[in-house]
C-alpha positions, 0 to 999 in steps of 0.5 A, a space after each residue: 500500500 502506498 505510504 502517502 495514502 496510509 499517512 493520509 488515512 491516518 491524518 483523516 482518522 485523527 481529524 475525525 477523532 478530534 472533531 468527534 471529541 470537540 462535538 461531544 464536548 460541546 453537546 455534553 456541555 449543553 443541558 437539555 430541557 425535559 420534553 414535559 417542560 417544552 410547552 410550559 411558560 412564556 413571556 409576561 409583563 407584570 407590574 413592579 415597584 419600578 414599573 412594568 417588568 417583563 420576562 424578556 428583560 432578563 434574556 441572557 440570565 438564568 432566572 428562578 420564578 415563584 408564584 405565591 403571596 406575601 401573607 403566606 405563612 410557610 411555603 413562600 418564605 421557604 421557597 424564596 429562601 431556597 431561591 436566594 441561597 441558590 443564587 448566592 451559591 451559584 458563585 460571585 462570577 455569575 452574580 450578575 447573570 442570575 435573577 429571581 422573580 416573585 409573582 404575587 397571585 394576591 394583588 388585592 393585598 400585595 402592592 408592587 411596593 410591598 412586594 419589592 420590600 418583601 422580595 428584597 428581604 431575601 435577595 435584592 436580585 429577586 423582583 416582586 411583581 403582580 398584575 390584575 386578576 385577569 392578567 394573572 389568570 392568563 400568566 398562571 395558565 401558561 405556566 400551569 400554576 393553580 391558585 385560588 384567592 378567596 373572595 375576601 376584603 383586602 384587610 381580611 386574614 385569608 390563605 391563598 391556595 397555590 402551586 409551589 413550583 420554583 421554575 428555572 428559566 434558561 437564558 433563552 427564556 425557556 422553562 428548563 427545570 422545576 423544583 420546590 421549597 424542599 429542593 437543596 439550594 446546592 442542586 438548584 445552584 448547580 443547574 444555574 451554573 450548567 445553563 450559564 456555562 
């Protein structure tokens, strides 16, 4: 066999091997959105204390989103605490690339100013927002959130039933993971890092 053909063949095989390794590294570096989450979520624009805030304002960041209300006695503060811890554990290098959104489904009691103070208590990067009942219903349907606000006056003491998912939204604005208040902050932080590498 011609030596130059053998040498050419070895060179081609080496090049193919390098390309396979490079492709595999790039493929392996990209996390995959579970198929069950692909039709969940979507952009929204709700009211914050600084004015309208939309999900697309966070494009390029990994965002943790939670639906709840400020008068919630247990699950909501636990979830926001986990979100804040996960954002902190994601690391200083990513501190400007992670964010949180707390969506109140109780606009009768949760004004944008109140939400801002409440969310900031956990982490200044968590923004509190709400909207009209009709708009919240629309957003909740897209995000598959169940909630029920009793027909009570704003000064009444009442509980709001609601789903307890913490949503991870990737830098492209897609729902990429679901957690809850019992999930370890370290697990969520690792997912934040995966989507931001």
